[in-house]
Every structure is written in structure tokens, then in C-alpha cells.
C-alpha positions as CSV (number, residue, x, y, z in Angstrom):
1,M,0.0,0.0,0.0
2,S,2.8,2.4,0.6
3,E,3.8,2.1,-3.1
4,E,0.3,3.1,-4.2
5,E,0.2,6.0,-1.9
6,T,3.5,7.2,-3.3
7,I,2.2,6.9,-6.9
8,E,-0.9,8.9,-6.0
9,K,1.1,11.6,-4.5
10,E,3.5,11.9,-7.5
11,E,0.7,12.1,-10.1
12,P,-0.9,15.3,-8.8
13,K,2.6,16.9,-8.8
14,K,3.0,16.1,-12.4
15,K,-0.3,17.6,-13.4
16,T,0.6,20.8,-11.5
17,T,3.9,21.0,-13.3
18,A,2.2,20.6,-16.6
19,K,-0.1,23.5,-15.8
20,K,2.9,25.7,-14.9
21,T,4.7,24.8,-18.1
22,T,1.8,25.7,-20.3
23,A,1.5,29.0,-18.5
24,K,5.2,29.7,-19.3
25,K,4.6,28.8,-23.0
26,T,1.8,31.3,-23.3
27,T,4.0,34.0,-21.8
28,A,6.7,33.2,-24.3
29,K,4.3,33.5,-27.2
30,K,3.2,36.9,-26.0
31,T,6.8,38.0,-25.8
32,T,7.5,36.7,-29.3
33,A,4.5,38.6,-30.7
34,K,5.8,41.8,-29.2
35,K,9.2,41.4,-30.8
36,D,7.6,40.7,-34.2
37,T,5.6,44.0,-34.1
38,T,8.8,46.0,-33.4
39,K,10.6,44.5,-36.4
40,E,7.8,45.2,-38.9
41,P,8.9,48.8,-39.6
42,E,12.4,47.7,-40.3
43,K,11.2,45.2,-42.9
44,Q,9.2,47.9,-44.7
45,Q,12.2,50.1,-45.1
46,S,14.5,47.5,-46.7
47,Q,13.5,44.1,-48.0
48,I,16.1,41.4,-48.6
49,I,16.1,38.9,-51.5
50,Y,18.3,35.8,-51.0
51,I,19.3,34.5,-54.4
52,G,19.0,30.7,-55.0
53,K,18.3,28.3,-57.8
54,K,15.1,29.9,-59.2
55,D,15.0,31.6,-62.6
56,T,16.5,35.1,-62.9
57,I,13.2,36.6,-64.0
58,S,11.3,35.5,-60.9
59,Y,13.9,37.3,-58.7
60,V,13.6,40.4,-60.9
61,L,9.8,40.4,-60.5
62,V,10.2,40.2,-56.7
63,A,12.7,43.1,-56.7
64,V,10.3,45.2,-58.9
65,T,7.4,44.5,-56.5
66,I,9.5,45.4,-53.5
67,L,10.8,48.6,-55.1
68,N,7.2,49.7,-56.0
69,K,6.2,49.4,-52.4
70,S,9.4,50.4,-50.6
71,D,12.3,52.7,-51.1
72,M,15.1,50.1,-50.8
73,C,15.8,46.5,-51.8
74,S,18.8,44.3,-50.9
75,I,19.9,41.5,-53.1
76,Q,22.1,39.0,-51.3
77,A,24.0,36.0,-52.8
78,R,27.0,33.9,-52.1
79,G,29.2,31.6,-54.1
80,R,28.2,30.7,-57.7
81,Q,25.0,32.8,-57.3
82,I,26.9,36.1,-57.2
83,S,26.8,36.5,-61.0
84,K,23.0,35.9,-61.0
85,A,22.6,38.6,-58.3
86,V,24.5,41.1,-60.4
87,D,22.3,40.1,-63.4
88,I,19.1,40.6,-61.3
89,A,20.2,44.0,-60.2
90,E,21.1,45.2,-63.7
91,I,17.9,43.8,-65.3
92,T,15.8,45.5,-62.6
93,R,17.7,48.8,-63.0
94,R,18.0,48.9,-66.8
95,K,14.9,47.1,-68.2
96,F,12.1,47.3,-65.7
97,L,12.6,50.4,-63.6
98,Q,14.5,52.8,-65.9
99,D,15.4,56.1,-64.3
100,M,13.7,55.1,-61.1
101,V,16.3,52.9,-59.4
102,E,20.0,53.3,-58.7
103,V,22.6,51.1,-57.1
104,D,23.1,52.6,-53.6
105,D,25.8,50.3,-52.3
106,V,27.6,47.0,-53.1
107,I,29.1,45.1,-50.2
108,I,31.4,42.2,-50.8
109,G,32.7,39.8,-48.2
110,S,33.3,36.2,-47.4
111,E,32.0,33.6,-44.9
112,D,33.6,30.5,-43.4
113,I,31.3,27.5,-43.7
114,I,32.1,24.8,-41.2
115,S,31.6,21.2,-42.2
116,N,29.5,18.8,-40.1
117,E,32.3,16.1,-40.4
118,E,35.4,16.3,-38.3
119,G,38.8,16.7,-39.8
120,I,37.5,18.8,-42.7
121,P,38.7,22.5,-42.6
122,P,36.1,25.3,-43.1
123,K,35.5,26.5,-46.6
124,T,35.6,30.2,-47.5
125,V,32.7,31.4,-49.7
126,S,32.4,34.8,-51.2
127,T,29.3,36.9,-50.6
128,I,27.7,40.0,-52.2
129,D,25.0,42.4,-51.0
130,I,23.6,44.8,-53.7
131,I,21.4,47.5,-52.3
132,L,19.0,49.1,-54.8
133,K,17.4,52.5,-53.9
134,R,14.7,54.5,-55.5
135,K,15.8,57.9,-56.8
């Protein structure tokens, strides 16, 4: 009987702990929501486009859409996609938004990519950030 009594005493403690954990989770959600509302004005000022494997024209259309709504657009790429990022910026500037957009800044750099496997040294990959701005 002493074992049954111990089990009964432990079960209510677990339920209470579960209630406390859910209360903490709801608090965390409220905090996250507050952080998201403060970051919204920053996103409206400058939108970032990360270049990947899609077609060039799809990124150009995204850049045109962003520049019609906002004053700035940032095109970021690394590695082999750098040439595509330059093409996207030039097509947007010369073909779609003539005399409306200019290249505000070009930032080049490099990143060290660490491998998941041991014994392999980190690789250095070039990066570019092209910032387009409305005139």
C-alpha cells in the first residue's frame, strides 16, 4: 500500500507541473509577438532577397514588386549565385525600372562555412549584397 500512496502523491505533482509549463509557454508566445511587431517597420524600409536556384526573372519580379512598395531592396547572394545577383540588379535597374532605381551600395565579403564532419577544414565562400534604392 505504501507504493500506491507514493504513486498517487506523485501524479498530482506532475499535473501541476504541466499547468505551470503551459503558462510559461503562453507567456513566451506573447513576448515573441511583441518582438515581431517592433521588427515590422524595419522590414518595410529595406527588403532582402536571397538568391538561390530559381530563374532570374522570378527574382527580378520580386525586386520590382518590393521597389514599387518600398524605397530600398537588398539582393544577397554567395558563391556561384553572385553572378546571378548582379544580373538581377542590372535587369531590374536597366529594363524594368529605368530612371527610377539606382545602385546605392555594393558590399562584398566572405563567410567561413564549417563542415559537419570532423577533420575537414572550413570553406571560405564569397558573398555580395547589392542595395538598390529609388531615386
